[in-house]
Biopython code that builds the backbone (N, CA, C, O; Angstrom):
import numpy as np
from Bio.PDB.StructureBuilder import StructureBuilder

atoms = [
    (1, "UNK", "N", (110.581, 93.784, 54.636)),
    (1, "UNK", "CA", (111.189, 92.516, 54.931)),
    (1, "UNK", "C", (111.245, 92.265, 56.443)),
    (1, "UNK", "O", (111.607, 91.166, 56.862)),
    (2, "UNK", "N", (110.896, 93.253, 57.265)),
    (2, "UNK", "CA", (110.938, 93.041, 58.714)),
    (2, "UNK", "C", (109.763, 92.172, 59.142)),
    (2, "UNK", "O", (108.660, 92.279, 58.606)),
    (3, "UNK", "N", (110.017, 91.330, 60.099)),
    (3, "UNK", "CA", (109.010, 90.394, 60.597)),
    (3, "UNK", "C", (108.453, 90.900, 61.923)),
    (3, "UNK", "O", (109.189, 91.456, 62.739)),
    (4, "UNK", "N", (107.169, 90.710, 62.134)),
    (4, "UNK", "CA", (106.543, 91.060, 63.398)),
    (4, "UNK", "C", (106.735, 89.873, 64.345)),
    (4, "UNK", "O", (106.059, 88.854, 64.204)),
    (5, "UNK", "N", (107.639, 89.998, 65.296)),
    (5, "UNK", "CA", (107.974, 88.897, 66.189)),
    (5, "UNK", "C", (106.863, 88.588, 67.189)),
    (5, "UNK", "O", (106.859, 87.524, 67.808)),
    (6, "UNK", "N", (105.934, 89.507, 67.344)),
    (6, "UNK", "CA", (104.812, 89.271, 68.252)),
    (6, "UNK", "C", (104.058, 88.001, 67.855)),
    (6, "UNK", "O", (103.611, 87.243, 68.716)),
    (7, "UNK", "N", (103.924, 87.780, 66.566)),
    (7, "UNK", "CA", (103.199, 86.606, 66.084)),
    (7, "UNK", "C", (103.984, 85.312, 66.270)),
    (7, "UNK", "O", (103.405, 84.229, 66.181)),
    (8, "UNK", "N", (105.277, 85.398, 66.523)),
    (8, "UNK", "CA", (106.101, 84.194, 66.683)),
    (8, "UNK", "C", (106.217, 83.746, 68.139)),
    (8, "UNK", "O", (106.739, 82.665, 68.410)),
    (9, "UNK", "N", (105.739, 84.560, 69.073)),
    (9, "UNK", "CA", (105.847, 84.224, 70.496)),
    (9, "UNK", "C", (104.645, 83.419, 70.952)),
    (9, "UNK", "O", (103.518, 83.672, 70.525)),
    (10, "UNK", "N", (104.889, 82.461, 71.810)),
    (10, "UNK", "CA", (103.823, 81.646, 72.370)),
    (10, "UNK", "C", (103.537, 82.154, 73.789)),
    (10, "UNK", "O", (104.006, 81.572, 74.768)),
    (11, "UNK", "N", (102.769, 83.237, 73.890)),
    (11, "UNK", "CA", (102.466, 83.848, 75.178)),
    (11, "UNK", "C", (101.028, 83.526, 75.579)),
    (11, "UNK", "O", (100.160, 83.383, 74.718)),
    (12, "UNK", "N", (100.774, 83.410, 76.879)),
    (12, "UNK", "CA", (99.403, 83.124, 77.313)),
    (12, "UNK", "C", (98.491, 84.330, 77.098)),
    (12, "UNK", "O", (98.943, 85.474, 77.126)),
    (13, "UNK", "N", (97.239, 84.068, 76.887)),
    (13, "UNK", "CA", (96.236, 85.131, 76.768)),
    (13, "UNK", "C", (95.742, 85.444, 78.180)),
    (13, "UNK", "O", (95.326, 84.541, 78.906)),
    (14, "UNK", "N", (95.785, 86.696, 78.562)),
    (14, "UNK", "CA", (95.357, 87.096, 79.899)),
    (14, "UNK", "C", (94.386, 88.267, 79.802)),
    (14, "UNK", "O", (94.222, 88.884, 78.750)),
    (15, "UNK", "N", (93.750, 88.551, 80.933)),
    (15, "UNK", "CA", (92.851, 89.695, 81.029)),
    (15, "UNK", "C", (93.598, 90.965, 81.410)),
    (15, "UNK", "O", (93.008, 92.045, 81.449)),
    (16, "UNK", "N", (94.896, 90.843, 81.693)),
    (16, "UNK", "CA", (95.669, 92.011, 82.094)),
    (16, "UNK", "C", (95.816, 92.966, 80.923)),
    (16, "UNK", "O", (96.063, 92.538, 79.795)),
    (17, "UNK", "N", (95.664, 94.263, 81.185)),
    (17, "UNK", "CA", (95.864, 95.226, 80.101)),
    (17, "UNK", "C", (97.345, 95.321, 79.738)),
    (17, "UNK", "O", (98.216, 95.069, 80.571)),
    (18, "UNK", "N", (97.617, 95.681, 78.505)),
    (18, "UNK", "CA", (98.995, 95.813, 78.052)),
    (18, "UNK", "C", (99.673, 97.003, 78.730)),
    (18, "UNK", "O", (100.887, 96.998, 78.935)),
    (19, "UNK", "N", (98.891, 98.016, 79.075)),
    (19, "UNK", "CA", (99.430, 99.213, 79.709)),
    (19, "UNK", "C", (99.022, 99.205, 81.177)),
    (19, "UNK", "O", (97.845, 99.026, 81.492)),
    (20, "UNK", "N", (99.969, 99.395, 82.066)),
    (20, "UNK", "CA", (99.657, 99.365, 83.495)),
    (20, "UNK", "C", (98.757, 100.524, 83.897)),
    (20, "UNK", "O", (97.839, 100.341, 84.697)),
    (21, "UNK", "N", (99.005, 101.721, 83.355)),
    (21, "UNK", "CA", (98.161, 102.892, 83.593)),
    (21, "UNK", "C", (97.974, 103.166, 85.090)),
    (21, "UNK", "O", (96.858, 103.415, 85.545)),
    (22, "UNK", "N", (99.058, 103.119, 85.838)),
    (22, "UNK", "CA", (98.997, 103.251, 87.287)),
    (22, "UNK", "C", (98.401, 104.585, 87.730)),
    (22, "UNK", "O", (97.660, 104.634, 88.712)),
    (23, "UNK", "N", (98.710, 105.643, 87.034)),
    (23, "UNK", "CA", (98.199, 106.960, 87.439)),
    (23, "UNK", "C", (96.677, 106.985, 87.471)),
    (23, "UNK", "O", (96.089, 107.680, 88.301)),
    (24, "UNK", "N", (96.035, 106.243, 86.588)),
    (24, "UNK", "CA", (94.574, 106.202, 86.557)),
    (24, "UNK", "C", (94.014, 105.115, 87.475)),
    (24, "UNK", "O", (92.939, 105.287, 88.050)),
    (25, "UNK", "N", (94.729, 104.004, 87.617)),
    (25, "UNK", "CA", (94.207, 102.870, 88.378)),
    (25, "UNK", "C", (94.464, 102.961, 89.878)),
    (25, "UNK", "O", (93.692, 102.420, 90.670)),
    (26, "UNK", "N", (95.545, 103.643, 90.280)),
    (26, "UNK", "CA", (95.875, 103.714, 91.701)),
    (26, "UNK", "C", (94.768, 104.352, 92.536)),
    (26, "UNK", "O", (94.435, 103.815, 93.592)),
    (27, "UNK", "N", (94.179, 105.479, 92.109)),
    (27, "UNK", "CA", (93.075, 106.042, 92.912)),
    (27, "UNK", "C", (91.902, 105.071, 93.072)),
    (27, "UNK", "O", (91.253, 105.056, 94.118)),
    (28, "UNK", "N", (91.630, 104.270, 92.058)),
    (28, "UNK", "CA", (90.556, 103.271, 92.148)),
    (28, "UNK", "C", (90.902, 102.213, 93.197)),
    (28, "UNK", "O", (90.050, 101.828, 93.998)),
    (29, "UNK", "N", (92.160, 101.741, 93.190)),
    (29, "UNK", "CA", (92.579, 100.732, 94.168)),
    (29, "UNK", "C", (92.518, 101.296, 95.581)),
    (29, "UNK", "O", (92.029, 100.630, 96.494)),
    (30, "UNK", "N", (93.010, 102.519, 95.769)),
    (30, "UNK", "CA", (92.978, 103.132, 97.091)),
    (30, "UNK", "C", (91.550, 103.310, 97.587)),
    (30, "UNK", "O", (91.262, 103.080, 98.761)),
    (31, "UNK", "N", (90.662, 103.716, 96.699)),
    (31, "UNK", "CA", (89.252, 103.885, 97.057)),
    (31, "UNK", "C", (88.653, 102.543, 97.492)),
    (31, "UNK", "O", (87.925, 102.475, 98.482)),
    (32, "UNK", "N", (88.961, 101.485, 96.751)),
    (32, "UNK", "CA", (88.438, 100.157, 97.101)),
    (32, "UNK", "C", (88.973, 99.708, 98.454)),
    (32, "UNK", "O", (88.232, 99.125, 99.245)),
    (33, "UNK", "N", (90.240, 99.968, 98.735)),
    (33, "UNK", "CA", (90.824, 99.587, 100.020)),
    (33, "UNK", "C", (90.177, 100.365, 101.157)),
    (33, "UNK", "O", (89.938, 99.820, 102.235)),
    (34, "UNK", "N", (89.893, 101.650, 100.910)),
    (34, "UNK", "CA", (89.243, 102.465, 101.941)),
    (34, "UNK", "C", (87.811, 102.000, 102.188)),
    (34, "UNK", "O", (87.362, 101.952, 103.333)),
    (35, "UNK", "N", (87.097, 101.659, 101.122)),
    (35, "UNK", "CA", (85.707, 101.210, 101.255)),
    (35, "UNK", "C", (85.602, 99.894, 102.007)),
    (35, "UNK", "O", (84.652, 99.679, 102.759)),
    (36, "UNK", "N", (86.576, 99.013, 101.806)),
    (36, "UNK", "CA", (86.550, 97.705, 102.476)),
    (36, "UNK", "C", (87.263, 97.737, 103.824)),
    (36, "UNK", "O", (87.308, 96.727, 104.526)),
    (37, "UNK", "N", (87.821, 98.895, 104.189)),
    (37, "UNK", "CA", (88.549, 99.052, 105.456)),
    (37, "UNK", "C", (89.655, 98.000, 105.570)),
    (37, "UNK", "O", (89.812, 97.354, 106.605)),
    (38, "UNK", "N", (90.402, 97.846, 104.504)),
    (38, "UNK", "CA", (91.434, 96.815, 104.422)),
    (38, "UNK", "C", (92.460, 96.943, 105.542)),
    (38, "UNK", "O", (92.780, 95.955, 106.202)),
    (39, "UNK", "N", (92.981, 98.154, 105.764)),
    (39, "UNK", "CA", (94.007, 98.325, 106.800)),
    (39, "UNK", "C", (93.455, 97.963, 108.173)),
    (39, "UNK", "O", (94.157, 97.343, 108.972)),
    (40, "UNK", "N", (92.227, 98.331, 108.458)),
    (40, "UNK", "CA", (91.612, 98.002, 109.747)),
    (40, "UNK", "C", (91.483, 96.484, 109.896)),
    (40, "UNK", "O", (91.712, 95.946, 110.979)),
    (41, "UNK", "N", (91.120, 95.798, 108.818)),
    (41, "UNK", "CA", (91.011, 94.338, 108.864)),
    (41, "UNK", "C", (92.367, 93.702, 109.150)),
    (41, "UNK", "O", (92.465, 92.752, 109.927)),
    (42, "UNK", "N", (93.409, 94.233, 108.519)),
    (42, "UNK", "CA", (94.751, 93.700, 108.738)),
    (42, "UNK", "C", (95.161, 93.897, 110.192)),
    (42, "UNK", "O", (95.671, 92.974, 110.827)),
    (43, "UNK", "N", (94.937, 95.103, 110.722)),
    (43, "UNK", "CA", (95.302, 95.384, 112.103)),
    (43, "UNK", "C", (94.512, 94.505, 113.071)),
    (43, "UNK", "O", (95.063, 94.015, 114.057)),
    (44, "UNK", "N", (93.229, 94.305, 112.794)),
    (44, "UNK", "CA", (92.389, 93.480, 113.670)),
    (44, "UNK", "C", (92.870, 92.033, 113.684)),
    (44, "UNK", "O", (92.848, 91.384, 114.730)),
    (45, "UNK", "N", (93.302, 91.524, 112.537)),
    (45, "UNK", "CA", (93.780, 90.145, 112.476)),
    (45, "UNK", "C", (95.086, 89.966, 113.249)),
    (45, "UNK", "O", (95.432, 88.841, 113.610)),
    (46, "UNK", "N", (95.812, 91.043, 113.509)),
    (46, "UNK", "CA", (97.079, 90.989, 114.208)),
    (46, "UNK", "C", (96.944, 91.260, 115.701)),
    (46, "UNK", "O", (97.937, 91.172, 116.423)),
    (47, "UNK", "N", (95.756, 91.586, 116.184)),
    (47, "UNK", "CA", (95.561, 91.898, 117.604)),
    (47, "UNK", "C", (96.060, 90.765, 118.497)),
    (47, "UNK", "O", (95.852, 89.587, 118.210)),
    (48, "UNK", "N", (96.717, 91.148, 119.577)),
    (48, "UNK", "CA", (97.184, 90.163, 120.537)),
    (48, "UNK", "C", (98.502, 89.514, 120.190)),
    (48, "UNK", "O", (99.023, 88.725, 120.979)),
    (49, "UNK", "N", (99.056, 89.820, 119.039)),
    (49, "UNK", "CA", (100.338, 89.228, 118.639)),
    (49, "UNK", "C", (101.494, 90.008, 119.249)),
    (49, "UNK", "O", (101.325, 91.143, 119.696)),
    (50, "UNK", "N", (102.651, 89.400, 119.262)),
    (50, "UNK", "CA", (103.857, 90.040, 119.764)),
    (50, "UNK", "C", (104.175, 91.275, 118.916)),
    (50, "UNK", "O", (104.045, 91.237, 117.692)),
    (51, "UNK", "N", (104.586, 92.356, 119.556)),
    (51, "UNK", "CA", (104.905, 93.599, 118.869)),
    (51, "UNK", "C", (106.373, 93.608, 118.458)),
    (51, "UNK", "O", (107.248, 93.299, 119.266)),
    (52, "UNK", "N", (106.642, 93.960, 117.211)),
    (52, "UNK", "CA", (108.003, 94.053, 116.691)),
    (52, "UNK", "C", (108.219, 95.472, 116.187)),
    (52, "UNK", "O", (107.446, 95.965, 115.366)),
    (53, "UNK", "N", (109.269, 96.135, 116.675)),
    (53, "UNK", "CA", (109.562, 97.506, 116.268)),
    (53, "UNK", "C", (110.963, 97.554, 115.677)),
    (53, "UNK", "O", (111.931, 97.141, 116.315)),
    (54, "UNK", "N", (111.064, 98.061, 114.454)),
    (54, "UNK", "CA", (112.358, 98.276, 113.819)),
    (54, "UNK", "C", (112.547, 99.783, 113.704)),
    (54, "UNK", "O", (111.847, 100.447, 112.939)),
    (55, "UNK", "N", (113.494, 100.319, 114.466)),
    (55, "UNK", "CA", (113.743, 101.763, 114.441)),
    (55, "UNK", "C", (114.691, 102.106, 113.316)),
    (55, "UNK", "O", (115.731, 101.470, 113.143)),
    (56, "UNK", "N", (114.322, 103.110, 112.561)),
    (56, "UNK", "CA", (115.093, 103.586, 111.435)),
    (56, "UNK", "C", (115.729, 104.909, 111.841)),
    (56, "UNK", "O", (115.095, 105.713, 112.524)),
    (57, "UNK", "N", (116.943, 105.142, 111.441)),
    (57, "UNK", "CA", (117.629, 106.382, 111.789)),
    (57, "UNK", "C", (117.105, 107.576, 111.007)),
    (57, "UNK", "O", (116.157, 107.447, 110.234)),
    (58, "UNK", "N", (117.718, 108.737, 111.205)),
    (58, "UNK", "CA", (117.237, 109.943, 110.524)),
    (58, "UNK", "C", (117.495, 109.855, 109.028)),
    (58, "UNK", "O", (118.523, 109.324, 108.608)),
    (59, "UNK", "N", (116.578, 110.365, 108.222)),
    (59, "UNK", "CA", (116.773, 110.319, 106.772)),
    (59, "UNK", "C", (117.894, 111.267, 106.340)),
    (59, "UNK", "O", (117.967, 112.403, 106.811)),
    (60, "UNK", "N", (118.733, 110.815, 105.476)),
    (60, "UNK", "CA", (119.791, 111.610, 104.853)),
    (60, "UNK", "C", (120.722, 112.246, 105.880)),
    (60, "UNK", "O", (121.120, 113.401, 105.727)),
    (61, "UNK", "N", (121.069, 111.502, 106.921)),
    (61, "UNK", "CA", (121.963, 112.024, 107.959)),
    (61, "UNK", "C", (123.359, 112.281, 107.410)),
    (61, "UNK", "O", (124.095, 113.112, 107.944)),
    (62, "UNK", "N", (123.727, 111.575, 106.347)),
    (62, "UNK", "CA", (125.068, 111.717, 105.776)),
    (62, "UNK", "C", (125.076, 112.580, 104.529)),
    (62, "UNK", "O", (126.007, 112.491, 103.728)),
    (63, "UNK", "N", (124.065, 113.411, 104.346)),
    (63, "UNK", "CA", (124.026, 114.270, 103.165)),
    (63, "UNK", "C", (122.996, 113.778, 102.170)),
    (63, "UNK", "O", (121.927, 113.303, 102.552)),
    (64, "UNK", "N", (123.320, 113.891, 100.899)),
    (64, "UNK", "CA", (122.386, 113.531, 99.835)),
    (64, "UNK", "C", (122.190, 112.018, 99.751)),
    (64, "UNK", "O", (122.965, 111.242, 100.309)),
    (65, "UNK", "N", (121.141, 111.623, 99.043)),
    (65, "UNK", "CA", (120.855, 110.211, 98.821)),
    (65, "UNK", "C", (121.992, 109.602, 98.001)),
    (65, "UNK", "O", (122.473, 110.212, 97.046)),
    (66, "UNK", "N", (122.420, 108.393, 98.379)),
    (66, "UNK", "CA", (123.478, 107.709, 97.668)),
    (66, "UNK", "C", (123.199, 106.207, 97.706)),
    (66, "UNK", "O", (122.179, 105.789, 98.253)),
    (67, "UNK", "N", (124.070, 105.404, 97.146)),
    (67, "UNK", "CA", (123.857, 103.956, 97.081)),
    (67, "UNK", "C", (123.773, 103.331, 98.471)),
    (67, "UNK", "O", (123.069, 102.340, 98.660)),
    (68, "UNK", "N", (124.475, 103.892, 99.431)),
    (68, "UNK", "CA", (124.399, 103.394, 100.802)),
    (68, "UNK", "C", (123.008, 103.577, 101.384)),
    (68, "UNK", "O", (122.538, 102.744, 102.158)),
    (69, "UNK", "N", (122.344, 104.679, 101.008)),
    (69, "UNK", "CA", (120.969, 104.914, 101.458)),
    (69, "UNK", "C", (120.063, 103.809, 100.931)),
    (69, "UNK", "O", (119.247, 103.258, 101.670)),
    (70, "UNK", "N", (120.211, 103.492, 99.653)),
    (70, "UNK", "CA", (119.403, 102.429, 99.044)),
    (70, "UNK", "C", (119.708, 101.087, 99.710)),
    (70, "UNK", "O", (118.789, 100.330, 100.023)),
    (71, "UNK", "N", (120.979, 100.788, 99.927)),
    (71, "UNK", "CA", (121.357, 99.528, 100.568)),
    (71, "UNK", "C", (120.745, 99.422, 101.952)),
    (71, "UNK", "O", (120.257, 98.357, 102.332)),
    (72, "UNK", "N", (120.762, 100.508, 102.711)),
    (72, "UNK", "CA", (120.189, 100.528, 104.046)),
    (72, "UNK", "C", (118.703, 100.170, 104.000)),
    (72, "UNK", "O", (118.239, 99.342, 104.783)),
    (73, "UNK", "N", (117.961, 100.790, 103.088)),
    (73, "UNK", "CA", (116.531, 100.521, 102.981)),
    (73, "UNK", "C", (116.272, 99.081, 102.530)),
    (73, "UNK", "O", (115.335, 98.440, 103.006)),
    (74, "UNK", "N", (117.087, 98.582, 101.629)),
    (74, "UNK", "CA", (116.923, 97.212, 101.142)),
    (74, "UNK", "C", (117.191, 96.213, 102.268)),
    (74, "UNK", "O", (116.447, 95.246, 102.431)),
    (75, "UNK", "N", (118.256, 96.444, 103.046)),
    (75, "UNK", "CA", (118.566, 95.546, 104.154)),
    (75, "UNK", "C", (117.461, 95.556, 105.206)),
    (75, "UNK", "O", (117.139, 94.514, 105.777)),
    (76, "UNK", "N", (116.879, 96.727, 105.467)),
    (76, "UNK", "CA", (115.773, 96.803, 106.422)),
    (76, "UNK", "C", (114.570, 96.034, 105.893)),
    (76, "UNK", "O", (113.835, 95.408, 106.657)),
    (77, "UNK", "N", (114.377, 96.085, 104.578)),
    (77, "UNK", "CA", (113.297, 95.323, 103.965)),
    (77, "UNK", "C", (113.517, 93.828, 104.175)),
    (77, "UNK", "O", (112.559, 93.080, 104.373)),
    (78, "UNK", "N", (114.777, 93.390, 104.133)),
    (78, "UNK", "CA", (115.093, 91.977, 104.370)),
    (78, "UNK", "C", (114.750, 91.549, 105.786)),
    (78, "UNK", "O", (114.465, 90.375, 106.023)),
    (79, "UNK", "N", (114.771, 92.475, 106.725)),
    (79, "UNK", "CA", (114.417, 92.153, 108.102)),
    (79, "UNK", "C", (112.903, 92.119, 108.263)),
    (79, "UNK", "O", (112.364, 91.220, 108.908)),
    (80, "UNK", "N", (112.221, 93.091, 107.681)),
    (80, "UNK", "CA", (110.784, 93.253, 107.896)),
    (80, "UNK", "C", (109.965, 92.208, 107.141)),
    (80, "UNK", "O", (109.031, 91.642, 107.709)),
    (81, "UNK", "N", (110.292, 91.939, 105.878)),
    (81, "UNK", "CA", (109.467, 91.014, 105.096)),
    (81, "UNK", "C", (109.410, 89.602, 105.660)),
    (81, "UNK", "O", (108.324, 89.024, 105.695)),
    (82, "UNK", "N", (110.523, 89.009, 106.106)),
    (82, "UNK", "CA", (110.400, 87.681, 106.715)),
    (82, "UNK", "C", (109.522, 87.684, 107.960)),
    (82, "UNK", "O", (108.802, 86.720, 108.222)),
    (83, "UNK", "N", (109.585, 88.784, 108.734)),
    (83, "UNK", "CA", (108.703, 88.891, 109.898)),
    (83, "UNK", "C", (107.254, 88.880, 109.447)),
    (83, "UNK", "O", (106.405, 88.248, 110.076)),
    (84, "UNK", "N", (106.973, 89.581, 108.352)),
    (84, "UNK", "CA", (105.624, 89.655, 107.824)),
    (84, "UNK", "C", (105.169, 88.290, 107.314)),
    (84, "UNK", "O", (104.016, 87.903, 107.508)),
    (85, "UNK", "N", (106.053, 87.579, 106.679)),
    (85, "UNK", "CA", (105.686, 86.316, 106.045)),
    (85, "UNK", "C", (105.664, 85.132, 107.007)),
    (85, "UNK", "O", (105.001, 84.130, 106.740)),
    (86, "UNK", "N", (106.373, 85.237, 108.108)),
    (86, "UNK", "CA", (106.525, 84.101, 109.011)),
    (86, "UNK", "C", (105.188, 83.575, 109.519)),
    (86, "UNK", "O", (104.943, 82.369, 109.475)),
    (87, "UNK", "N", (104.331, 84.452, 109.996)),
    (87, "UNK", "CA", (103.068, 84.025, 110.589)),
    (87, "UNK", "C", (101.971, 83.799, 109.564)),
    (87, "UNK", "O", (101.332, 82.747, 109.551)),
    (88, "UNK", "N", (101.756, 84.778, 108.713)),
    (88, "UNK", "CA", (100.630, 84.683, 107.794)),
    (88, "UNK", "C", (100.968, 85.481, 106.555)),
    (88, "UNK", "O", (101.273, 86.671, 106.646)),
    (89, "UNK", "N", (100.920, 84.853, 105.416)),
    (89, "UNK", "CA", (101.344, 85.497, 104.185)),
    (89, "UNK", "C", (100.519, 86.724, 103.824)),
    (89, "UNK", "O", (101.039, 87.649, 103.200)),
    (90, "UNK", "N", (99.257, 86.751, 104.198)),
    (90, "UNK", "CA", (98.425, 87.839, 103.691)),
    (90, "UNK", "C", (98.011, 88.870, 104.718)),
    (90, "UNK", "O", (97.607, 89.967, 104.333)),
    (91, "UNK", "N", (98.089, 88.575, 106.011)),
    (91, "UNK", "CA", (97.489, 89.508, 106.956)),
    (91, "UNK", "C", (98.454, 90.179, 107.910)),
    (91, "UNK", "O", (98.014, 90.989, 108.725)),
    (92, "UNK", "N", (99.736, 89.891, 107.856)),
    (92, "UNK", "CA", (100.668, 90.558, 108.749)),
    (92, "UNK", "C", (100.950, 91.961, 108.247)),
    (92, "UNK", "O", (100.980, 92.195, 107.039)),
    (93, "UNK", "N", (101.155, 92.895, 109.162)),
    (93, "UNK", "CA", (101.432, 94.273, 108.755)),
    (93, "UNK", "C", (102.775, 94.708, 109.306)),
    (93, "UNK", "O", (102.839, 95.339, 110.362)),
    (94, "UNK", "N", (103.843, 94.380, 108.607)),
    (94, "UNK", "CA", (105.185, 94.722, 109.058)),
    (94, "UNK", "C", (105.728, 95.874, 108.234)),
    (94, "UNK", "O", (105.504, 95.940, 107.026)),
    (95, "UNK", "N", (106.430, 96.767, 108.877)),
    (95, "UNK", "CA", (107.127, 97.840, 108.180)),
    (95, "UNK", "C", (108.197, 98.385, 109.097)),
    (95, "UNK", "O", (108.228, 98.064, 110.285)),
    (96, "UNK", "N", (109.085, 99.219, 108.546)),
    (96, "UNK", "CA", (110.069, 99.826, 109.424)),
    (96, "UNK", "C", (109.645, 101.248, 109.734)),
    (96, "UNK", "O", (108.803, 101.824, 109.045)),
    (97, "UNK", "N", (110.234, 101.804, 110.772)),
    (97, "UNK", "CA", (109.813, 103.108, 111.251)),
    (97, "UNK", "C", (111.009, 104.003, 111.469)),
    (97, "UNK", "O", (112.054, 103.562, 111.948)),
    (98, "UNK", "N", (110.849, 105.256, 111.117)),
    (98, "UNK", "CA", (111.890, 106.217, 111.399)),
    (98, "UNK", "C", (111.769, 106.653, 112.850)),
    (98, "UNK", "O", (110.703, 107.091, 113.282)),
    (99, "UNK", "N", (112.847, 106.535, 113.597)),
    (99, "UNK", "CA", (112.830, 106.958, 114.994)),
    (99, "UNK", "C", (112.665, 108.467, 115.087)),
    (99, "UNK", "O", (112.343, 108.990, 116.154)),
    (100, "UNK", "N", (112.880, 109.167, 113.994)),
    (100, "UNK", "CA", (112.828, 110.621, 113.980)),
    (100, "UNK", "C", (111.489, 111.131, 113.456)),
    (100, "UNK", "O", (111.221, 112.331, 113.512)),
    (101, "UNK", "N", (110.658, 110.244, 112.955)),
    (101, "UNK", "CA", (109.369, 110.672, 112.412)),
    (101, "UNK", "C", (108.346, 110.809, 113.533)),
    (101, "UNK", "O", (108.503, 110.243, 114.614)),
    (102, "UNK", "N", (107.293, 111.574, 113.249)),
    (102, "UNK", "CA", (106.280, 111.792, 114.282)),
    (102, "UNK", "C", (105.322, 110.620, 114.391)),
    (102, "UNK", "O", (104.685, 110.444, 115.430)),
    (103, "UNK", "N", (105.204, 109.813, 113.343)),
    (103, "UNK", "CA", (104.293, 108.663, 113.421)),
    (103, "UNK", "C", (105.106, 107.387, 113.532)),
    (103, "UNK", "O", (106.152, 107.250, 112.898)),
    (104, "UNK", "N", (104.628, 106.466, 114.329)),
    (104, "UNK", "CA", (105.331, 105.198, 114.537)),
    (104, "UNK", "C", (104.689, 104.129, 113.684)),
    (104, "UNK", "O", (103.830, 103.393, 114.169)),
    (105, "UNK", "N", (105.083, 104.021, 112.421)),
    (105, "UNK", "CA", (104.507, 103.026, 111.528)),
    (105, "UNK", "C", (105.264, 101.716, 111.599)),
    (105, "UNK", "O", (104.890, 100.761, 110.918)),
    (106, "UNK", "N", (106.306, 101.638, 112.393)),
    (106, "UNK", "CA", (107.126, 100.431, 112.437)),
    (106, "UNK", "C", (106.677, 99.428, 113.480)),
    (106, "UNK", "O", (107.284, 98.364, 113.603)),
    (107, "UNK", "N", (105.650, 99.729, 114.223)),
    (107, "UNK", "CA", (105.169, 98.775, 115.218)),
    (107, "UNK", "C", (104.335, 97.735, 114.519)),
    (107, "UNK", "O", (103.306, 98.059, 113.925)),
    (108, "UNK", "N", (104.757, 96.496, 114.579)),
    (108, "UNK", "CA", (104.012, 95.434, 113.911)),
    (108, "UNK", "C", (103.722, 94.322, 114.883)),
    (108, "UNK", "O", (104.441, 94.124, 115.862)),
    (109, "UNK", "N", (102.691, 93.620, 114.610)),
    (109, "UNK", "CA", (102.354, 92.449, 115.400)),
    (109, "UNK", "C", (102.637, 91.231, 114.544)),
    (109, "UNK", "O", (102.103, 91.087, 113.444)),
    (110, "UNK", "N", (103.503, 90.339, 115.075)),
    (110, "UNK", "CA", (103.892, 89.167, 114.301)),
    (110, "UNK", "C", (103.365, 87.910, 114.947)),
    (110, "UNK", "O", (103.592, 86.813, 114.438)),
]
sb = StructureBuilder()
sb.init_structure("model")
sb.init_model(0)
sb.init_chain("A")
sb.init_seg("    ")
for serial, (resi, resn, name, xyz) in enumerate(atoms, 1):
    if name == "N":
        sb.init_residue(resn, " ", resi, " ")
    sb.init_atom(name, np.array(xyz, "f"), 0.0, 1.0, " ", f" {name:<3s}", serial, name[0])
structure = sb.get_structure()
């Protein structure tokens, strides 16, 4: 007597697979990005722009991960994403950087 509700839904037909299968698809995406030199293209499109640096403090300075840690990262995302979107939706490379890390990934050109 149970009804299959799938047949009662009016959903669009798409080419997207039902299963994301990220573990199998991610290496393919990374390979494609490396082959097309995507990161280099993004950096080249940002040449000559003003540099924006968001310094991030040391990870887990207050002990274990907690809700405050998540809030901190989310708030930093609120600062970085508008910077990324302000100039160009697709080619800006904004991120935050840990002041304690050896690599400075937080330098962005906006």
